[in-house]
C-alpha positions in Angstrom: -0.1 -0.2 0.0 1.4 3.6 -0.8 2.8 6.1 1.9 0.1 8.3 3.8 0.5 11.7 3.8 1.1 13.4 7.0 1.7 16.8 8.5 4.7 17.8 10.1 4.2 18.1 13.5 7.8 19.5 14.0 6.9 22.9 12.6 3.8 23.6 14.6 5.8 25.8 17.0 6.9 28.0 13.9 3.6 28.0 12.4 4.4 29.3 8.9 2.0 30.2 6.3 3.1 27.0 4.3 2.3 25.0 7.3 -1.0 26.7 7.5 -1.6 26.3 3.6 -0.8 22.6 4.0 -3.4 22.5 7.2 -6.0 23.5 5.3 -5.3 20.9 2.5 -5.7 18.2 5.3 -9.0 19.8 6.7 -10.3 20.0 3.4 -9.6 16.2 2.9 -11.1 15.7 6.2 -14.4 17.2 5.2 -14.2 15.3 1.8 -13.8 11.9 3.6 -16.8 12.6 6.0 -18.9 13.4 2.9 -18.1 10.3 1.3 -18.1 8.1 4.5 -21.5 9.0 5.1 -22.8 7.9 1.7 -21.0 4.7 2.0 -22.4 4.4 5.3 -26.0 4.8 3.7 -25.6 2.3 1.2 -24.6 -0.6 3.5 -27.2 0.5 6.0 -29.6 -0.2 2.7 -28.0 -3.6 2.3 -28.4 -4.4 6.2 -31.9 -3.6 6.2 -32.6 -5.4 2.8 -31.0 -8.4 4.3 -33.3 -8.0 7.5 -36.4 -7.5 5.3 -34.8 -10.4 3.0 -35.0 -12.7 6.2 -38.0 -11.6 7.4 -39.8 -12.1 4.0 -38.5 -15.4 3.7 -39.6 -16.6 6.8 -43.2 -15.3 6.2 -43.0 -16.9 2.8 -42.2 -20.0 4.3 -44.8 -20.0 6.9 -47.5 -19.1 4.2 -46.4 -22.2 2.1 -46.8 -24.3 5.2 -50.3 -23.0 5.4 -51.3 -23.8 1.8 -53.0 -26.9 2.6 -55.3 -25.3 5.3 -56.8 -23.1 2.7 -60.1 -23.3 0.8 -60.3 -22.0 -2.7 -63.2 -21.9 -4.5 -61.8 -22.9 -7.7 -58.8 -24.6 -6.5 -60.1 -27.8 -5.0 -57.9 -30.5 -3.5 -54.8 -30.4 -5.5 -52.5 -33.0 -3.5 -49.5 -32.6 -6.0 -49.8 -29.1 -5.7 -49.8 -29.0 -1.8 -47.1 -31.7 -1.7 -44.8 -29.5 -3.9 -45.5 -26.3 -1.9 -44.8 -28.3 1.4 -41.4 -29.2 0.0 -40.5 -25.7 -1.2 -41.8 -24.6 2.4 -39.2 -26.8 3.7 -36.3 -25.6 1.6 -37.3 -21.8 2.1 -37.3 -22.3 5.9 -33.7 -23.5 5.7 -32.7 -20.4 3.6 -34.8 -18.4 5.9 -32.2 -19.7 8.9 -29.1 -19.0 6.7 -30.5 -15.1 6.1 -31.0 -14.9 9.6 -27.3 -15.7 10.2 -26.2 -13.7 7.6 -28.1 -10.5 9.0 -26.2 -11.0 12.0 -23.1 -11.3 10.8 -23.5 -7.9 8.4 -24.2 -6.1 11.5 -21.2 -7.4 13.3 -18.7 -7.0 10.4 -20.0 -4.7 8.2 -22.2 -2.1 10.0 -20.2 -1.9 13.7 -16.8 -0.8 12.0 -18.0 1.8 9.6 -20.8 3.2 12.3 -17.8 3.7 14.9 -15.5 5.5 12.7 -18.5 7.7 11.3 -19.8 8.3 15.0 -16.5 8.5 16.9 -13.7 10.0 14.6 -15.9 12.1 12.2 -18.3 13.6 14.5 -16.4 13.1 17.7 -14.2 15.7 19.9 -10.7 14.2 18.1 -11.2 16.4 14.9 -13.9 18.7 15.5 -13.2 19.9 18.9 -9.6 20.2 18.6 -9.7 22.5 15.7 -12.2 24.8 17.5 -9.5 24.7 20.5 -6.5 25.5 18.3 -8.7 28.5 16.6 -9.2 29.7 20.2 -5.4 29.7 21.2 -4.4 31.3 18.1 -6.6 34.1 18.7 -5.0 34.4 22.5 -1.6 34.1 21.0 -2.1 36.9 18.8 -3.4 39.0 21.4 -0.6 38.3 23.8 2.0 39.2 21.1 0.4 42.3 20.2 0.4 43.4 23.8 3.9 42.4 24.3 4.5 44.4 21.2 3.3 47.6 22.6 5.5 47.9 25.6 7.2 51.2 26.1 10.9 51.1 25.6 11.3 54.1 27.6 9.2 53.5 30.7 9.6 49.9 31.5 7.3 48.6 34.0 8.8 45.4 35.6 5.3 44.1 36.6 3.7 44.9 33.4 6.1 43.1 31.4 6.2 40.4 33.5 2.3 39.7 32.8 2.5 40.3 29.2 5.5 38.1 28.8 3.8 35.4 31.0 0.7 35.7 28.9 2.8 35.3 25.9 4.4 32.4 26.9 1.1 30.5 28.2 -0.6 31.2 24.8 2.1 30.1 23.0 2.3 27.0 25.0 -1.3 26.1 24.4 -1.2 27.0 20.8 1.7 24.7 20.2 0.3 21.8 21.9 -3.3 21.8 20.6 -1.6 22.2 17.2 0.5 19.1 17.7 -2.6 17.3 18.8 -4.5 18.8 16.2 -2.1 17.5 13.2 -1.7 14.0 15.0 -5.5 13.8 14.6 -5.5 14.8 11.0 -2.7 12.4 10.4 -4.3 9.6 12.3 -7.7 10.1 10.0 -5.6 9.1 7.1 -4.8 5.9 8.4 -8.3 5.4 9.7 -9.8 6.3 6.3 -8.6 3.1 4.7 -9.4 1.3 7.6 -13.1 2.3 7.7 -13.6 1.6 4.1 -11.9 -1.7 3.8 -13.0 -3.5 7.0 -16.5 -3.4 6.3 -16.3 -4.9 2.9 -14.2 -7.4 4.2 -16.9 -8.2 6.8 -19.6 -8.2 4.1 -17.9 -10.5 1.7 -16.8 -12.7 4.5 -20.4 -12.6 5.5 -21.9 -13.7 1.9 -19.1 -16.4 1.6 -20.3 -17.8 5.0 -23.8 -17.7 3.7 -23.4 -19.2 0.5 -21.5 -22.2 2.3 -24.1 -23.0 4.6 -26.7 -23.0 2.1 -24.4 -25.8 0.0 -24.2 -27.6 3.2 -27.4 -27.6 4.7 -29.6 -27.8 1.4 -30.6 -31.3 0.2 -28.3 -32.9 -2.6 -31.7 -34.0 -4.4 -32.7 -30.4 -4.5 -31.3 -29.8 -8.0 -33.3 -32.9 -9.4 -36.4 -31.5 -7.3 -35.9 -28.0 -9.2 -35.3 -29.6 -12.5 -38.8 -31.5 -12.5 -40.5 -28.2 -10.9 -38.9 -26.0 -14.0 -40.2 -28.6 -16.6 -43.4 -28.6 -15.2 -43.6 -24.8 -15.1 -42.4 -24.8 -18.9 -45.1 -27.3 -19.5 -48.0 -25.0 -17.9 -46.7 -22.2 -19.8 -46.6 -24.1 -23.1 -50.4 -25.0 -22.3 -51.0 -21.2 -21.1 -49.8 -20.2 -24.5 -51.9 -22.2 -26.5 -54.8 -21.4 -24.5 -54.6 -17.8 -24.8 -54.2 -18.3 -28.3 -57.2 -20.4 -28.5 -59.0 -17.5 -26.3 -58.1 -14.5 -28.7 -59.3 -16.5 -31.6 -62.7 -17.0 -29.7 -62.7 -13.5 -29.1 -62.1 -12.2 -32.8 -64.7 -14.8 -33.8 -67.3 -13.3 -31.3 -66.4 -9.9 -32.0 -67.2 -10.4 -35.9 -70.4 -12.6 -34.8 -71.6 -10.3 -32.3 -71.1 -7.3 -34.2 -74.9 -7.0 -35.2 -75.9 -8.0 -31.8 -74.4 -4.8 -30.4 -77.4 -2.7 -31.6 -80.4 -2.6 -29.0 -82.8 -4.2 -31.6 -81.1 -6.6 -33.9 -82.4 -7.8 -37.2 -84.5 -10.7 -36.9 -84.0 -12.0 -40.2 -80.3 -12.5 -39.8 -81.1 -13.7 -35.6 -84.3 -15.6 -36.0 -86.5 -15.9 -32.9 -86.2 -19.4 -31.3 -89.8 -20.3 -30.3 -89.0 -24.1 -28.8 -87.3 -22.6 -25.8 -88.4 -24.1 -22.4 -85.4 -21.9 -20.5 -84.8 -18.1 -20.9 -82.5 -15.6 -19.1 -82.0 -12.1 -19.8 -82.4 -8.2 -18.4 -85.8 -7.0 -18.4 -87.2 -4.0 -17.6 -89.8 -4.6 -14.7 -92.8 -1.8 -14.0 -93.5 -1.2 -10.4 -95.7 1.1 -9.1 -94.9 3.9 -6.8 -98.4 6.0 -6.4 -101.9 5.8 -7.7 -100.6 7.4 -11.4 -97.0 7.0 -11.0 -94.4 4.3 -11.7 -90.7 3.4 -12.0 -89.1 1.0 -14.2 -86.1 -1.1 -12.7 -83.7 -3.2 -15.0 -82.9 -6.7 -13.3 -81.6 -9.9 -14.6 -84.7 -12.5 -15.2 -84.4 -16.3 -15.6 -86.6 -19.3 -15.6 -86.2 -22.2 -13.4 -88.5 -25.1 -13.9 -92.2 -23.5 -13.6 -91.0 -20.2 -11.8 -89.8 -16.9 -13.1 -86.8 -15.6 -10.9 -85.2 -12.2 -10.6 -81.8 -11.3 -9.5 -80.2 -7.8 -8.9 -76.7 -6.8 -9.6 -74.6 -8.0 -6.7 -77.2 -10.4 -5.0 -75.9 -13.9 -4.4 -79.0 -15.6 -5.6 -82.3 -15.1 -7.5 -85.7 -14.4 -5.9 -89.2 -15.6 -6.9 -91.3 -13.6 -9.0 -94.2 -15.6 -9.6 -95.3 -19.1 -10.4 -95.7 -19.4 -14.2 -97.3 -22.9 -14.6 -100.8 -22.3 -16.4 -100.0 -18.6 -16.5 -101.2 -16.5 -19.2 -98.9 -13.7 -21.3 -99.7 -11.3 -23.8 -98.4 -8.1 -25.4 -99.6 -4.8 -23.8 -99.2 -1.2 -24.5 -97.7 0.5 -21.2 -96.5 4.0 -20.9 -95.7 4.4 -24.6 -92.9 1.7 -24.2 -91.9 -0.7 -27.1 -91.8 -4.4 -26.4 -93.9 -4.7 -23.2 -95.8 -7.9 -22.1 -97.6 -8.9 -19.1 -97.8 -12.0 -17.3 -100.8 -13.0 -15.4 -100.6 -15.7 -12.7 -103.2 -18.7 -13.3 -105.5 -17.4 -10.5 -105.3 -14.2 -11.8 -104.7 -12.7 -8.9 -100.8 -11.6 -9.3 -99.4 -9.9 -12.6 -96.2 -8.4 -13.6 -95.5 -6.2 -16.9 -91.9 -6.3 -18.3 -90.3 -4.9 -21.1 -87.9 -6.5 -23.3 -84.7 -4.7 -24.8 -85.2 -5.9 -28.5 -88.3 -7.5 -30.5 -86.3 -10.9 -30.6 -85.8 -10.8 -26.8 -89.7 -10.0 -26.5 -91.1 -12.8 -29.0 -88.8 -15.4 -27.4 -89.7 -14.3 -23.9 -93.8 -14.7 -24.6 -93.0 -17.9 -26.7 -90.8 -19.4 -23.5 -93.7 -18.3 -20.9 -96.1 -19.7 -23.4 -94.2 -23.2 -23.5 -93.8 -23.2 -19.6 -97.2 -22.4 -18.8 -98.1 -25.7 -20.9 -95.9 -27.5 -18.6 -93.7 -28.7 -21.7 -90.4 -28.3 -19.3 -91.8 -31.6 -17.2 -91.2 -34.0 -20.3 -87.8 -35.7 -21.0 -87.2 -33.9 -24.2 -89.0 -30.2 -23.6 -87.4 -28.6 -26.7 -88.3 -31.6 -29.0 -91.8 -31.2 -27.8 -92.0 -27.6 -28.1 -90.8 -27.8 -31.6 -93.6 -30.5 -32.5 -96.3 -28.4 -31.1 -94.9 -25.4 -32.8 -94.4 -27.4 -35.9 -98.4 -28.6 -35.6 -99.2 -25.1 -35.2 -97.4 -24.2 -38.7 -99.0 -27.4 -40.4 -102.5 -26.3 -38.8 -103.0 -23.0 -40.9 -102.8 -25.1 -44.4 -105.6 -27.6 -44.4 -104.4 -30.9 -46.0 -106.3 -33.7 -47.3 -105.2 -36.1 -44.6 -106.7 -33.8 -41.6 -109.6 -36.1 -41.4 -107.5 -39.3 -40.9 -105.1 -37.2 -38.4 -108.2 -35.6 -36.7 -110.0 -39.0 -36.2 -106.7 -40.6 -34.9 -106.6 -38.1 -32.2 -110.2 -38.5 -31.1 -111.2 -41.1 -28.3 -113.9 -44.2 -29.2 -116.7 -42.6 -31.1 -119.9 -42.8 -29.1 -123.5 -41.9 -30.0 -125.0 -38.7 -27.9 -128.5 -38.3 -27.4 -130.2 -35.8 -29.7 -132.4 -34.4 -26.8 -131.3 -31.0 -25.0 -129.0 -31.0 -22.3 -129.9 -28.8 -19.2 -126.4 -28.9 -17.5 -122.9 -27.9 -19.2 -121.0 -31.2 -18.4 -120.6 -34.0 -21.0 -117.6 -35.9 -22.6 -115.3 -34.8 -25.2 -115.3 -38.0 -26.5 -118.9 -38.2 -26.8 -120.0 -36.8 -30.4 -122.7 -37.5 -32.8 -122.6 -40.5 -35.2 -123.0 -38.1 -38.2 -119.9 -36.2 -37.1 -117.8 -38.9 -38.6 -118.7 -38.3 -42.0 -117.8 -34.3 -41.6 -114.7 -33.2 -43.2 -112.8 -30.1 -42.3 -114.7 -28.0 -44.7 -117.9 -28.9 -43.1 -117.0 -27.1 -40.1 -114.7 -24.1 -40.9 -115.0 -22.9 -44.6 -111.5 -22.7 -45.9 -109.4 -19.5 -46.3 -112.0 -18.2 -43.6 -110.8 -14.7 -42.1 -110.1 -14.3 -38.6 -110.8 -11.3 -36.6 -108.2 -10.7 -33.7 -109.5 -7.6 -31.8 -112.8 -6.6 -30.8 -114.5 -3.6 -32.8 -116.7 -1.9 -30.3 -119.8 -0.6 -31.5 -119.9 2.0 -29.1 -116.4 3.5 -30.0 -117.7 6.2 -31.8 -119.6 7.7 -28.7 -118.8 10.5 -26.7 -116.6 9.0 -23.6 -119.1 10.3 -21.0 -122.2 9.3 -22.6 -120.5 5.8 -23.5 -119.7 5.5 -19.9 -123.2 6.5 -18.3 -125.1 4.3 -20.9 -122.7 1.6 -20.1 -123.2 1.6 -16.3 -126.9 2.2 -16.8 -127.4 -1.0 -18.9 -125.0 -2.8 -16.4 -127.4 -1.4 -13.4 -130.8 -2.4 -15.5 -129.4 -5.8 -16.5 -128.6 -6.6 -12.9 -132.1 -5.5 -11.6 -133.9 -7.2 -14.4 -132.0 -10.3 -14.1 -132.3 -12.9 -11.3 -128.4 -14.4 -12.6 -125.5 -11.7 -12.5 -122.1 -13.1 -13.2 -119.0 -11.3 -13.8 -115.6 -12.9 -15.2 -112.3 -11.9 -16.6 -111.5 -13.0 -20.3 -109.4 -11.9 -22.9 -110.5 -12.2 -26.5 -108.4 -14.7 -28.6 -110.3 -14.2 -32.2 -113.3 -15.0 -33.7 -114.3 -16.5 -37.1 -117.2 -17.7 -38.9 -118.2 -21.2 -39.0 -120.3 -23.7 -41.4 -121.7 -25.8 -38.7 -123.0 -25.1 -34.9 -124.0 -28.5 -34.1 -121.0 -30.2 -32.6 -118.6 -28.9 -29.9 -115.8 -29.9 -32.6 -116.7 -26.6 -34.3 -115.5 -24.8 -31.3 -112.2 -27.1 -31.0 -111.4 -26.6 -34.7 -111.9 -22.7 -34.3 -109.7 -22.8 -31.3 -107.2 -24.6 -32.9 -107.1 -22.4 -36.1 -106.8 -19.3 -34.0 -104.1 -20.4 -31.7 -102.1 -21.5 -34.9 -102.6 -18.2 -36.6 -101.3 -16.2 -33.8 -98.5 -18.6 -33.5 -97.6 -18.1 -37.2 -98.2 -14.4 -37.4 -96.8 -13.6 -33.8 -99.7 -11.9 -32.5 -99.4 -11.9 -28.6 -101.8 -9.2 -27.7 -105.1 -9.7 -26.4 -107.8 -7.5 -25.2 -108.8 -7.9 -21.5 -112.7 -7.3 -20.7 -115.2 -8.4 -18.2 -117.9 -11.0 -19.4 -121.3 -10.2 -17.8 -123.4 -13.4 -17.9 -127.1 -12.6 -17.3 -130.4 -14.3 -18.1 -130.9 -12.1 -21.4 -127.3 -11.6 -22.9 -123.8 -11.9 -22.6 -121.9 -8.4 -22.3 -118.2 -7.5 -22.9 -117.7 -4.5 -20.8 -114.4 -2.5 -21.0 -112.6 -2.9 -17.4 -111.6 0.5 -17.4 -114.5 3.0 -18.8 -117.4 0.4 -17.9 -118.6 0.8 -21.6 -120.2 -2.3 -23.3 -117.8 -3.4 -26.2 -120.3 -6.3 -27.7 -123.4 -7.5 -26.6 -124.6 -11.2 -27.3 -128.2 -11.9 -27.2 -128.4 -15.2 -25.2 -131.0 -17.1 -27.6 -128.6 -16.4 -30.1 -125.9 -18.5 -28.2 -126.3 -22.2 -29.6 -123.2 -23.9 -28.5 -120.2 -23.5 -26.1 -117.3 -25.5 -24.9 -113.8 -25.4 -23.0 -110.7 -26.7 -24.5 -110.1 -30.5 -24.2 -106.4 -29.7 -22.2 -106.1 -26.1 -21.4 -109.4 -25.4 -19.2 -108.6 -21.5 -19.4 -109.7 -21.5 -23.1 -113.5 -21.5 -24.1 -115.7 -20.2 -26.7 -119.4 -20.1 -27.9 -121.0 -19.8 -31.6 -123.4 -17.2 -32.2 -126.4 -17.6 -34.6 -127.4 -14.9 -36.3 -129.9 -14.2 -39.4 -128.5 -12.6 -42.3 -129.2 -8.6 -43.2 -129.6 -9.2 -47.0 -131.2 -12.6 -47.3 -133.9 -13.3 -44.6 -133.6 -17.2 -44.9 -129.8 -17.1 -44.6 -128.3 -17.4 -41.0 -124.7 -17.2 -40.2 -122.8 -18.8 -37.4 -119.5 -17.1 -35.9 -117.5 -18.9 -33.0 -115.9 -16.5 -30.4 -112.5 -17.8 -28.4 -111.8 -16.5 -25.2 -109.2 -17.1 -22.7 -109.9 -16.9 -18.9 -108.2 -17.1 -15.4 -108.7 -21.1 -15.2 -112.4 -20.3 -15.1 -113.5 -21.8 -18.7 -115.8 -24.3 -17.1 -117.3 -21.9 -14.4 -118.2 -19.6 -17.6 -119.8 -22.5 -19.5 -121.8 -23.5 -16.3 -123.0 -19.7 -15.9 -123.8 -19.6 -19.4 -125.9 -23.0 -19.2 -127.7 -21.5 -16.1 -128.7 -18.5 -17.6 -130.1 -20.6 -20.7 -132.1 -22.7 -18.1 -133.6 -19.9 -16.7 -134.5 -18.4 -19.9 -136.0 -21.5 -20.9 -137.9 -22.0 -17.8 -139.1 -18.4 -17.8 -142.4 -19.1 -16.8 -141.5 -20.9 -13.4 -141.7 -18.9 -10.2 -138.9 -17.3 -8.5 -138.9 -20.2 -6.0 -138.3 -22.5 -8.7 -135.5 -20.1 -10.4 -133.8 -19.7 -6.9 -133.7 -23.7 -6.7 -132.2 -24.1 -10.2 -129.2 -21.3 -9.2 -128.7 -23.2 -6.0 -128.6 -26.6 -7.7 -126.0 -24.6 -10.4 -124.0 -23.7 -7.6 -122.6 -27.5 -6.9 -119.7 -28.7 -8.4 -120.4 -30.2 -12.1 -119.4 -33.7 -13.0 -117.2 -33.0 -15.7 -114.9 -35.3 -17.8 -111.4 -34.8 -17.8 -111.5 -34.0 -21.3 -113.3 -30.9 -21.4 -117.2 -29.8 -21.3 -119.5 -28.7 -23.9 -123.2 -27.8 -24.6 -125.0 -28.3 -27.3 -128.8 -26.6 -27.6 -131.4 -28.7 -29.5 -133.4 -26.6 -32.4 -136.5 -27.0 -30.3 -135.0 -25.5 -27.0 -133.3 -22.4 -29.2 -136.9 -21.7 -30.8 -138.7 -21.8 -27.4 -136.0 -19.6 -26.2 -136.5 -17.4 -29.3 -140.2 -17.5 -29.1 -140.6 -16.9 -25.2 -143.6 -17.2 -23.4 -146.2 -16.1 -26.3 -144.6 -18.6 -28.7 -144.9 -21.4 -26.2 -148.9 -20.6 -25.8 -149.2 -20.2 -29.6 -147.7 -24.3 -30.0 -150.0 -25.3 -27.1 -153.0 -24.1 -28.9 -152.0 -25.4 -32.0 -151.5 -28.7 -30.4 
């Protein structure tokens, strides 16, 4: 190692300018040493703190790896291979943590202690700083004493003053010399300590690291290299699998972006994305209408889905969905609500609960209605619900186009043909399988004429009246009907359609009309139904607007010659109205009207039958009429296939003629 520069201590007594200049160089070097050592100390302190943090982090890592098998990950499952691998890593890392703890201790003793001691004792202690201050003070004292000695008078000497001044010069010179020698010694010693303070911590750092590596090689098992090689191979396999999966997902994303581009529109084109009518499950966002006051309402967007025969809803953030309503045997129809598009209403089977929903597009709107219709028919309970729904829809498609094989298909679906009596029936119960012997010879054309137009909406005859007058007249007529009639029953119905028929002697006319109207609605996507109140009295049937109480249609009771319910869906019922032609007096026309009720089809038929009986027996006294009403209130014994009633020609004529006609017949007899 080259020589070390030193201050000449023997020149401190002379205190020449050259000595002072050299002293300034050493003082400047001491300041540079102090600045550099502070920076080196900060760097070594970071190494020591990082090692302590590494030791603590390694220990925490080992602890967390040991606790992996106690964790319960939602998607992790019981991966024993992963658990055992991590336990092996935890064991190795735990040993490394011990080595890191030893390394931290060695760094504290061999690296941080020497440099900290030099920094605090030699650079900031009294050896340099205080001695420098003392040298400055004694130099000032000496200069002052020399000035006093120099001002002594040569002519008038005073021994006492001279002695005092001489003593001050002696004392200050001695102290200055002594402090200067100690100061020079401290600065010279600092040059040696500078080298020691920089080399000793580095030597301790390297020895600690070498010791750490030796401990690692001695404590780690020999099989660790093979273990790490196997883990590295597994990681590479997983990485290749991940790259392949990412590439597949990227391709899927690109394909979905191209295919879904038209679906980003709020109302995609249904010609490119056809409506699926065979669904028995459906999910998506709908707007639900909630009443907030008498005339105000709010719309909430929620996620709706079907679950079996239930309609469920789930708000964002909810863990599970809640029940909205039971849609088994429910009814669904399109409605106009607050000038919004794609609104439909679902009404429960008992009519006590309803919900108005709005779809986001026409496609969703039609699919929701079709899905709820399929669920309402309980198709979802079968083994292949979508196949059965497709079969039902295909049957609806074939129903609008009559084919030569209809008679065979129609007869094959009927039960065993039985003859039924020609006499009038006084109750509304009967068997669907009972039919006339002459009916077997009827064809489709004998029931409903081909290409017969279907009317899907009600054209009210009073729609052109003033609203106030119409409402008043409707309420007055309803009040008079209630007062003049012993029978007054009100039902909620929805009009499905009407069409002219060629025969009114068999309930198959009603069944065939139902089939064609339902098929036409399904083909032409007609979901809207007009809701009305059906008033059954002894003189007529009335369709009344539920809001304005205006009578939309009035059907004279004597003209109702046939009525029946659907074979399977008891909510559907219809009746045939016979009326005389306006142009040709001898010509009569028959129109079949089809309605949907809230699971009250049989009850409505019973009420119409009771009204016909009361009208037919108008000459009986009130006590007999009351007896008939009480008897009709008992549950009707109907078959499981449907119910209907056909009035004989004599009964219809007697009902038309009334009491005067009967007396005339008796006189003729």
